C-alpha positions in Angstrom: -5.7 -1.1 13.4 -9.2 -0.4 11.2 -13.0 1.6 12.3 -15.5 0.9 11.8 -18.3 3.9 10.2 -19.7 4.2 14.0 -16.4 4.5 15.7 -15.5 7.3 13.1 -18.4 9.3 13.9 -18.2 8.5 17.9 -14.4 10.0 17.6 -14.6 13.0 15.6 -17.2 16.3 16.5 -17.4 18.0 13.8 -18.7 15.3 12.1 -22.8 15.2 12.4 -24.2 11.9 10.9 -23.5 9.0 8.3 -25.3 10.3 4.9 -24.1 6.7 2.9 -22.6 4.1 5.0 -19.3 2.2 3.6 -21.4 -0.6 3.3 -24.2 1.3 1.0 -21.6 3.0 -1.2 -20.0 -0.5 -1.5 -23.1 -1.9 -2.6 -24.0 0.9 -5.0 -20.5 0.9 -6.3 -20.5 -3.1 -7.4 -23.8 -2.9 -9.0 -22.5 0.5 -10.9 -19.5 -1.3 -11.9 -21.7 -4.1 -13.9 -23.7 -1.8 -15.9 -20.5 0.2 -16.9 -18.9 -2.9 -18.4 -22.4 -3.7 -20.1 -22.2 -0.1 -21.5 -18.3 -1.1 -23.0 -18.4 -4.3 -23.4 -17.3 -4.0 -26.7 -14.8 -1.5 -26.6 -11.8 -0.1 -23.7 -12.6 3.3 -22.3 -10.9 5.5 -20.9 -12.2 6.2 -16.6 -10.7 9.8 -16.0 -11.0 10.8 -12.7 -11.6 14.2 -11.3 -9.0 14.8 -8.5 -8.4 15.0 -5.8 -12.0 13.7 -4.6 -12.5 11.3 -7.1 -9.2 9.3 -6.7 -11.5 6.6 -4.1 -14.5 6.2 -6.0 -12.2 6.0 -9.2 -9.8 2.9 -7.8 -13.4 1.2 -6.6 -15.5 1.0 -9.7 -12.0 0.3 -11.8 -11.6 -2.8 -9.7 -15.5 -3.7 -10.2 -15.3 -3.9 -13.7 -15.1 -6.8 -16.4 -14.2 -4.8 -19.1 -10.7 -3.8 -19.8 -9.9 0.1 -19.8 -7.3 2.4 -19.1 -7.1 5.6 -16.5 -6.2 8.9 -16.6 -6.3 12.2 -14.6 -7.4 15.4 -14.8 -7.5 18.3 -11.1 -9.5 20.9 -11.2 -10.1 23.5 -8.5 -13.7 25.2 -8.1 -13.6 25.5 -4.4 -10.7 27.1 -2.6 -10.8 26.0 1.0 -14.8 26.5 1.2 -17.4 25.3 1.4 -19.5 26.2 -1.6 -17.5 25.9 -5.3 -16.9 29.6 -6.6 -17.9 28.8 -10.3 -14.3 29.9 -11.5 -12.8 26.3 -13.1 -9.0 26.0 -13.1 -7.1 23.3 -14.5 -4.2 22.4 -11.9 -3.3 19.2 -14.1 -4.6 18.5 -17.8 -4.9 14.5 -18.8 -1.6 12.9 -19.8 -3.0 11.4 -23.5 -5.1 12.2 -25.9 -8.9 11.4 -26.5 -9.2 11.7 -29.7 -11.9 9.0 -30.7 -12.0 7.2 -27.4 -14.8 6.1 -25.0 -14.1 8.4 -22.4 -16.4 8.2 -18.9 -15.9 11.1 -16.4 -15.0 9.7 -13.1 -17.0 12.8 -10.6 -17.3 12.5 -6.8 -20.1 15.0 -6.6 -21.9 17.2 -8.9 -24.2 19.9 -6.9 -23.7 23.1 -9.0 -23.1 21.6 -12.2 -20.9 24.1 -13.0 -17.4 22.0 -13.2 -18.8 19.2 -14.7 -20.5 21.8 -17.7 -16.8 23.0 -18.2 -15.1 20.2 -18.0 -17.5 18.6 -21.0 -17.0 21.6 -23.2 -13.4 21.1 -23.0 -13.4 17.1 -23.2 -15.7 18.0 -26.4 -14.3 19.7 -28.1 -11.0 17.4 -28.1 -12.6 15.1 -29.8 -13.9 11.6 -28.3 -16.3 9.2 -29.4 -18.3 9.4 -26.9 -18.3 11.6 -23.4 -20.2 10.2 -20.9 -20.5 10.8 -17.2 -20.2 8.9 -13.8 -20.7 10.0 -10.4 -20.9 9.1 -7.3 -23.0 11.7 -6.0 -25.7 13.7 -7.6 -27.1 17.0 -5.6 -30.2 17.6 -8.1 -31.0 20.5 -5.4 -27.7 22.7 -5.3 -27.9 22.6 -9.1 -27.2 25.6 -11.5 -27.0 24.3 -14.7 -28.3 21.1 -16.7 -25.5 18.5 -17.5 -26.4 14.9 -18.2 -25.0 12.1 -15.7 -25.3 8.8 -17.5 -24.4 7.2 -14.0 -25.6 8.0 -11.0 -24.7 6.7 -7.5 -26.4 8.2 -5.0 -29.0 11.3 -5.0 -27.9 13.3 -1.6 -29.7 16.5 -0.3 -28.0 20.0 -0.3 -25.3 19.1 2.4 -21.8 19.6 3.0 -20.9 16.2 2.5 -16.9 14.7 3.8 -15.7 11.4 3.1 -15.0 8.8 0.7 -12.6 10.9 -0.7 -14.8 14.1 -0.7 -13.0 16.7 1.9 -13.1 19.9 4.1 -9.7 21.7 3.9 -7.7 18.5 2.5 -9.3 16.8 5.4 -11.2 13.4 6.1 -10.9 12.1 2.9 -10.1 9.3 4.1 -13.3 8.4 5.7 -14.7 5.2 4.3 -18.8 6.7 4.5 -20.2 10.2 3.2 -20.5 12.1 6.2 -22.1 15.6 6.5 -20.1 18.4 8.3 -22.3 20.0 11.4 -23.1 23.3 10.2 
């Protein structure tokens, strides 16, 4: 049995509203896939997903690319179960392959303060990739504490705690096909 966006919303009292529908997400992921395919038509990039939240976006995005590519994963933590980033980044799983001399596209679910991304850019640039660019599904401009370059952005969103499409609250709600706002 599958549920549409509205059915999920009606079944869960902790979801306040749907911010971005599943249809809007899929349309934008397809657009990003086309843009990225043009950019990397002469190379074989490595798409690095930031686990766990980025895995749904990463999977959908890679299926929308028309160019050969490789994938790898990083797992980091900066939330520790809450709704606000601690600013302290811990690497829980490092890359499996070298990125030296490679074109790397970091695939993020959300950029809010920018602190985690700033840290990741520093450690990955120290490994001497040919290029390092960022594709994020969600960009919380009003939450930004440090300026970080974002080459590809799915959606700019307000400074709300969001769940769904890979994003969680206490490891739950990743399965939602849309981006929702939790009740305060």
